[in-house]
C-alpha positions in Angstrom: -8.8 19.7 14.8 -9.9 16.3 12.8 -9.4 15.6 8.9 -8.7 13.0 6.2 -4.9 13.0 5.7 -3.8 14.5 2.3 -0.7 13.2 0.3 1.2 16.8 1.5 1.0 15.1 5.4 3.7 12.1 4.5 6.5 13.4 6.1 4.8 15.1 8.9 2.9 11.5 9.9 6.4 9.5 9.3 7.9 11.8 11.8 5.3 11.8 14.1 5.6 8.3 14.2 9.2 8.4 14.7 9.2 10.7 17.7 6.0 9.2 19.1 7.8 5.6 18.4 11.2 6.5 20.2 9.4 7.4 23.0 6.7 5.3 24.0 9.0 2.2 22.7 12.6 3.0 24.0 13.2 -0.9 23.5 13.4 -0.5 20.1 16.6 -0.3 18.3 17.5 2.4 16.1 18.1 -0.1 12.9 14.1 -1.6 13.7 12.8 1.6 13.7 14.7 2.9 10.7 13.2 -0.3 8.6 9.6 0.3 9.5 9.9 4.0 8.7 11.0 2.8 5.3 8.1 0.8 4.9 5.9 3.2 6.1 6.6 6.0 4.2 6.6 3.4 1.1 4.0 1.0 1.5 1.7 1.4 4.9 0.5 5.3 4.1 -0.3 4.3 0.8 -2.5 0.9 2.2 -4.6 2.9 5.5 -7.0 5.5 5.7 -5.7 7.8 8.3 -6.9 10.8 9.9 -4.6 13.2 11.0 -5.5 15.8 13.9 -4.2 19.6 12.8 -3.1 21.9 15.8 -3.0 25.3 13.9 -1.4 24.3 10.5 0.5 21.5 11.7 -0.5 17.4 12.1 0.1 16.6 15.7 -0.9 13.3 16.0 -2.6 10.5 13.3 -4.6 7.8 14.0 -4.4 5.1 10.8 -7.3 2.0 10.5 -5.9 -1.0 7.9 -7.9 -3.9 7.1 -10.4 -2.9 9.8 -7.8 -2.8 12.6 -6.2 0.0 14.3 -2.9 -0.2 12.3 -1.5 2.8 14.2 -2.1 5.7 16.9 0.3 8.3 17.7 0.9 11.6 18.8 3.8 14.0 19.5 5.5 13.8 22.7 4.8 17.5 23.1 1.4 16.9 22.4 0.3 14.0 24.5 -1.9 14.2 27.3 -4.4 16.1 25.8 -7.1 14.5 24.6 -5.7 14.2 21.1 -5.2 10.2 20.9 -8.6 9.6 22.4 -10.1 12.0 20.1 -8.7 10.9 17.2 -9.9 6.8 18.6 -12.8 7.6 19.3 -13.2 9.2 15.4 -12.5 5.8 14.0 -14.3 3.6 16.5 -17.6 5.5 15.9 -17.3 3.8 12.5 -15.7 0.5 12.8 -17.7 -1.5 15.8 -15.7 -4.5 16.7 -12.3 -3.4 16.1 -8.2 -5.1 17.4 -4.8 -3.3 17.4 -1.5 -5.1 18.6 0.4 -2.9 21.4 3.9 -3.8 22.8 3.9 -5.9 26.2 6.8 -2.9 27.1 4.5 -0.4 26.2 2.7 0.0 29.4 1.6 3.6 28.9 -0.1 2.4 25.7 -1.3 -0.2 27.2 -3.3 1.4 29.7 -4.5 4.0 27.6 -6.5 1.6 25.5 -7.7 -0.6 28.6 -9.3 3.3 30.0 -11.0 3.3 26.1 -13.2 -0.1 26.7 -10.3 -2.1 24.9 -9.7 -5.8 26.5 -6.4 -8.2 26.1 -7.4 -11.0 23.8 -4.0 -12.9 23.7 -0.2 -12.1 23.8 2.1 -13.6 20.9 6.5 -12.6 20.6 6.6 -10.8 17.4 9.7 -12.0 16.1 10.4 -8.9 14.2 11.1 -6.7 17.2 12.3 -9.1 19.2 9.0 -8.5 22.1 6.0 -9.5 23.4 2.7 -7.8 21.6 -0.6 -7.8 23.0 -3.6 -8.1 21.0 -6.6 -5.8 22.2 -10.2 -6.0 21.2 -13.0 -2.9 21.6 -16.6 -4.5 21.0 -19.0 -1.5 21.3 
């Protein structure tokens, strides 16, 4: 079930982000993830529009939109490949129209997932903060 984020979801969202990031981004350092985790908890959640996938009583995935862009799509590793990410993304794409997002170039599974949905690459850049290449992607219905 998809529902709007509620404040009491904060720690679950941060935990989902961390576990999914460690799985899909094993090339990112623990120190880098630690610094981002604090930003997510203290600033990002308040600024983004976030939708949660709830399985029974527990959040297992979420998608966040910030300034008209997909800022994050994360699903607990044990719940991946069940259509949750696709459903969350479809939920927000239906109201956004043309939208962009960034995905790490080394996250091949993420890049393939977004291409399968209909996103296409529009550019690449080196991210100084993480030290990795990022692919800019766009979806235009």
